[in-house]
C-alpha positions in Angstrom: 30.7 215.6 94.5 29.7 212.2 95.9 28.3 212.2 99.5 28.0 209.0 101.5 25.9 208.4 104.6 25.3 205.2 106.6 22.4 204.6 109.0 22.8 201.8 111.5 19.5 199.9 112.3 20.1 199.7 116.0 16.5 200.2 117.0 13.5 202.6 117.0 14.6 206.0 115.7 14.1 209.0 118.0 14.2 212.7 117.9 17.9 212.8 118.6 18.5 210.6 115.5 16.4 212.8 113.4 18.0 216.2 114.2 21.5 214.8 114.6 21.7 212.7 111.5 18.6 212.1 109.4 17.6 215.7 108.8 21.1 216.8 107.8 21.4 213.8 105.5 18.1 214.5 103.8 19.0 218.1 103.3 22.2 217.0 101.7 20.3 215.2 98.9 20.4 218.3 96.7 24.2 219.0 97.2 25.6 216.2 95.0 25.6 212.6 94.1 24.3 210.9 97.2 24.7 207.3 98.4 22.7 206.3 101.5 22.9 202.9 103.0 21.4 200.9 105.9 24.4 199.4 107.7 23.1 195.9 108.6 26.5 194.3 108.5 27.7 196.8 111.1 24.6 196.2 113.2 25.6 192.5 113.5 28.5 193.5 115.8 26.1 194.1 118.6 22.8 192.5 117.5 22.3 188.7 117.7 18.6 188.2 117.0 17.8 187.7 113.3 14.2 188.8 113.5 15.1 192.0 115.3 17.7 192.9 112.7 15.2 192.3 109.9 12.6 194.4 111.7 15.1 197.2 112.4 16.3 197.4 108.8 12.7 197.6 107.6 11.9 200.3 110.2 14.9 202.5 109.3 14.0 202.2 105.6 10.4 203.2 106.1 11.2 206.0 108.6 13.9 207.5 106.5 11.6 207.6 103.4 8.8 209.0 105.5 11.0 211.8 106.9 11.7 213.1 103.4 14.3 211.0 101.7 13.7 211.1 97.9 15.0 208.0 96.1 14.9 209.8 92.8 17.7 212.2 94.1 20.0 209.7 95.7 20.8 206.0 95.9 19.3 204.2 98.9 20.2 200.5 99.7 21.1 197.9 102.2 24.7 197.4 102.9 24.4 193.7 102.7 22.9 194.0 99.2 26.4 194.9 97.9 28.7 192.0 99.1 31.6 193.6 97.3 32.1 195.7 100.4 33.5 192.7 102.2 36.1 192.0 99.6 37.3 195.6 99.7 37.4 195.4 103.5 39.7 192.4 103.3 42.0 194.2 100.9 42.1 197.2 103.2 42.9 194.8 106.1 46.1 193.7 104.4 47.5 197.1 104.9 45.8 198.0 108.2 48.2 198.0 111.2 46.8 196.4 114.3 47.8 199.5 116.3 45.5 201.6 114.2 42.5 199.6 115.2 43.6 199.1 118.8 43.6 202.9 119.3 40.0 203.3 118.2 37.9 204.7 121.0 34.6 203.2 119.8 35.9 199.6 120.2 37.2 200.3 123.7 34.1 202.1 124.8 31.8 199.3 123.6 33.9 196.6 125.3 33.9 198.6 128.5 30.1 198.6 128.3 30.1 194.8 128.3 29.7 194.2 124.5 31.5 191.0 123.4 35.0 191.7 122.0 34.5 189.9 118.7 36.6 190.3 115.6 33.8 192.2 113.7 33.6 194.8 116.5 37.4 195.2 116.4 37.6 195.4 112.6 34.6 197.7 112.3 36.7 200.7 111.1 38.0 198.6 108.1 34.5 197.7 107.0 33.4 201.4 107.5 36.4 202.4 105.3 35.2 200.0 102.6 31.7 201.4 102.8 33.1 204.8 102.0 35.8 203.9 99.4 33.7 201.4 97.4 31.8 204.3 95.8 34.6 206.8 95.4 33.0 209.0 98.0 34.3 212.6 98.3 32.4 213.8 101.4 31.3 211.8 104.5 29.2 213.6 107.1 30.1 212.3 110.5 29.5 213.2 114.1 32.2 213.5 116.8 31.9 209.8 117.6 32.9 208.8 114.0 35.7 211.3 113.3 38.4 208.9 114.3 37.0 206.2 112.0 37.1 208.6 109.1 40.8 209.3 109.9 41.4 205.5 109.8 39.8 205.5 106.4 42.1 208.3 105.2 45.1 206.4 106.6 44.2 203.3 104.7 43.7 205.2 101.4 47.2 206.6 101.9 48.7 203.2 102.5 46.9 201.6 99.5 47.8 204.4 97.1 51.5 204.4 98.3 51.8 200.7 97.8 49.7 200.1 94.6 49.6 203.5 92.9 48.1 206.9 93.3 44.4 207.0 92.4 43.8 203.4 93.4 41.4 204.8 96.0 39.8 208.2 96.3 40.7 210.2 99.4 37.4 211.2 101.2 36.9 214.3 103.3 35.0 214.4 106.6 32.2 216.9 107.0 31.8 217.3 110.7 28.3 218.2 111.7 29.0 221.5 113.4 26.3 223.4 115.1 24.1 220.4 115.8 22.9 220.9 119.3 22.9 218.1 121.7 19.3 216.9 121.8 18.3 216.3 125.4 16.5 213.2 126.5 13.5 213.1 128.8 15.9 213.1 131.8 18.2 215.9 130.6 21.0 213.6 129.6 21.9 213.2 125.9 19.0 211.5 124.1 20.1 207.9 123.7 18.6 204.4 123.6 21.3 203.4 126.0 19.8 205.8 128.6 16.2 204.8 127.9 15.3 208.5 127.7 14.2 208.8 124.1 11.3 210.5 122.4 10.5 208.5 119.3 9.8 210.1 116.0 6.8 207.9 115.4 4.3 206.1 117.7 0.8 206.0 119.1 -0.5 209.4 120.3 -1.4 208.5 123.9 1.9 206.8 124.9 3.9 209.6 123.3 1.9 212.3 125.0 2.6 210.5 128.3 6.3 210.5 127.6 6.3 214.3 127.0 4.3 214.9 130.2 6.8 213.0 132.3 9.8 215.2 131.4 11.8 215.9 134.5 11.2 219.4 136.0 12.0 221.2 139.2 9.5 222.3 141.9 9.3 226.0 141.1 5.7 227.2 142.0 3.4 228.1 139.2 3.4 231.8 140.0 7.2 232.1 140.1 9.6 232.7 137.1 11.1 229.4 135.8 14.9 228.9 135.1 15.5 228.8 131.4 19.1 227.6 131.6 19.2 223.8 131.0 15.4 223.5 130.6 14.6 220.2 128.8 11.2 221.6 127.7 12.7 224.7 126.1 15.6 222.9 124.5 13.1 220.4 122.9 10.5 223.0 122.0 13.1 225.0 120.1 13.5 222.1 117.7 9.8 222.0 116.7 8.4 225.5 117.3 8.6 228.7 115.2 11.1 231.3 116.5 8.2 233.5 117.6 6.5 230.7 119.6 9.9 229.8 121.1 10.6 233.3 122.2 7.1 233.6 123.7 7.7 230.5 125.8 11.0 232.0 127.0 9.1 235.2 128.0 6.5 233.1 129.8 9.2 231.2 131.7 10.7 234.4 132.9 7.4 236.2 133.7 5.9 233.5 136.0 2.3 232.6 136.2 2.6 229.5 134.0 3.2 226.0 135.3 5.3 223.3 133.7 2.2 221.4 132.7 1.3 224.3 130.4 4.8 224.3 128.9 4.7 220.5 128.4 1.3 220.8 126.6 2.8 223.4 124.2 5.8 221.1 123.6 3.5 218.2 122.9 1.4 220.1 120.4 4.5 221.4 118.5 6.2 218.0 118.5 3.0 216.1 117.3 2.3 218.7 114.6 5.9 218.8 113.4 5.9 215.1 112.5 2.3 215.0 111.2 3.1 214.9 107.5 5.8 212.3 108.1 3.4 210.1 109.9 1.0 210.3 107.0 3.8 209.3 104.6 4.9 206.5 106.8 1.4 205.1 106.9 1.3 205.1 103.1 4.6 203.2 103.0 3.5 200.6 105.6 0.4 200.0 103.6 2.6 199.3 100.5 5.6 197.3 101.6 6.4 196.3 98.0 7.1 200.0 97.3 9.9 200.0 99.9 11.3 196.7 98.6 11.4 198.1 95.1 13.2 201.3 96.2 15.9 199.3 98.1 16.3 196.9 95.2 16.7 199.7 92.7 19.2 201.4 95.0 21.2 198.2 95.5 21.4 197.6 91.7 22.8 201.2 91.2 25.2 200.9 94.1 26.5 197.5 93.0 27.1 198.7 89.5 29.3 201.5 90.9 31.0 199.2 93.4 32.0 196.7 90.7 33.7 199.5 88.8 35.7 200.6 91.8 36.5 197.1 93.0 37.7 196.1 89.5 40.1 199.0 89.6 41.4 198.0 93.0 41.7 194.3 92.0 43.9 195.2 89.0 46.1 197.5 91.1 46.7 194.9 93.9 47.3 192.0 91.5 44.0 190.1 91.7 43.2 190.8 88.0 
């Protein structure tokens, strides 16, 4: 079984990224033949500054490795290091109806938010399909926001195989990330860079502590019981604390006699301790950038070797060989 996951370098990674995508992806390393890529071509649809893109790509690579990705278990590479993906995207475009792309919610949502309606943004699903199909991927973990794009991929496989022969492309299956709770931001909305409410995975101790201590709370007096439903502090604490510590906080909420400052302090300590070994690993990687470069280069070589096999098969089927 081949599993493929893409990580877009859109900025500083936060706790929502970690529990929603990174942690499940890292845990999937032992399930099969894994291909993990940093989607820098995709990032260009909304990012115009070259230096920012380079920094973000490096940041995602370092953070992903620091958080537990093992390059000996799976292939890790930059999307742009395998240019064959663009040829396959073009071939897929020749069978892709305009209506299929026009119905994609992601494109309409981004344009509604003021992002320029360029061709790359519109054709994003075709490139995503090429990302998946270039490595004969069997399983693609996706969140709710990417389910439609996976369906586009499956539609394009059907059209290619109908026109050029069964087996030209492998039909992938979506693995919807069920049971992944919405990670709340500091204001109670979904944690997102768009809302400026994120808690970063990594950073300096003092600024991060200040972020935790400014979490929005109500005005319930110290001596009174606190509402547990919709508590940002409790929802975040559950991610980092042991089950016993979490239940104790719930009990203390309901009993009264504890202020929100006390609960925020517990949250801070659990959060800071949870990422401690990852911070240590990250510092090691930052001190040895050549190690990160070597990992990405080795991954790109492996990915490109596989891509050439698949693309050669497709070229022969469509008449380019």
